[in-house]
C-alpha positions in Angstrom: 68.0 130.2 82.9 70.7 128.4 80.9 70.0 125.4 78.8 71.8 122.1 78.2 71.0 120.8 74.7 71.5 117.0 74.8 72.3 115.0 71.6 70.1 115.0 68.6 67.0 113.9 70.5 65.8 117.4 71.1 66.1 117.1 74.9 66.7 120.5 76.5 67.2 120.8 80.2 67.1 124.3 81.8 69.4 125.0 84.7 70.3 128.3 86.4 73.4 129.7 84.8 75.5 129.1 88.0 74.7 125.4 88.1 75.2 125.1 84.3 78.7 126.7 84.6 79.7 124.1 87.2 78.2 121.2 85.2 80.1 122.4 82.1 83.4 122.2 83.9 82.8 118.7 85.3 81.4 117.4 82.0 84.3 118.8 80.0 86.9 117.2 82.4 85.2 113.8 82.3 84.8 113.8 78.6 88.3 114.9 77.9 89.4 111.7 79.7 86.9 109.7 77.6 84.9 108.8 80.7 81.1 108.4 80.0 78.8 108.8 83.0 75.2 109.5 84.1 74.0 112.9 85.1 71.0 112.6 87.5 68.9 115.2 89.1 65.6 115.4 91.1 62.9 116.7 88.8 61.1 120.0 89.6 57.5 119.5 90.6 56.4 121.4 87.4 57.5 118.3 85.4 56.3 115.7 87.9 58.0 113.9 90.7 61.0 111.6 90.6 64.3 112.0 89.0 65.8 112.0 85.5 69.2 110.9 84.1 71.1 111.3 80.9 74.1 109.4 79.7 77.0 111.6 78.8 79.9 110.5 76.5 82.1 112.0 73.8 79.9 110.8 70.9 76.8 112.6 72.1 76.6 116.3 71.0 76.1 118.8 73.8 75.6 122.5 73.8 75.6 124.8 76.8 73.6 128.0 76.4 73.8 130.6 79.2 71.2 133.3 79.6 73.7 135.8 80.9 76.9 137.1 79.1 78.7 137.5 82.4 80.9 134.6 83.6 79.8 132.8 86.7 81.9 132.7 89.9 83.1 129.2 90.4 82.9 127.5 93.8 85.8 125.0 94.0 84.3 123.1 96.9 81.2 122.5 94.9 83.2 121.4 91.9 85.1 118.9 94.1 81.8 117.5 95.5 80.3 117.2 92.0 83.4 115.5 90.6 83.4 113.0 93.5 79.8 112.2 92.6 80.6 111.9 88.9 83.3 109.3 89.6 80.8 107.0 91.4 79.3 104.0 89.6 75.8 105.5 89.7 77.1 108.8 88.1 76.9 112.4 89.1 74.0 113.6 91.1 73.4 117.3 91.5 74.0 118.3 95.1 73.5 121.5 97.0 76.2 124.1 96.7 78.1 124.4 100.0 77.2 127.5 102.0 74.4 128.5 99.6 71.3 126.4 100.1 70.1 123.2 101.7 68.4 122.0 98.5 70.1 120.6 95.4 69.5 122.6 92.3 66.7 121.3 90.1 66.2 122.0 86.4 63.2 124.1 85.7 62.0 122.0 82.8 62.7 119.4 80.2 61.7 120.1 76.7 61.5 117.5 73.9 
């Protein structure tokens, strides 16, 4: 499991490395263009029901930590779907990877 470290608030969200690699590309592209946006996901049942969102912008420190040293294979169709989602007013929602699963990826946990 990879980790997204968010800001100075000690929020850590665990994603599988594949999902995190795709998120990193979208977040980088959006922030390079100074576009802030929400990232929203459905919570895993281990942390309760519902969903969570974080606001992403250039002034908020982020760190991506991958559990594996090997680079992830990037699915361009998934990147396209995630970018379309990120450009919506309500922000990016994690959606299922095309051809892989019917369920959108969910973070394993949130740590404060």
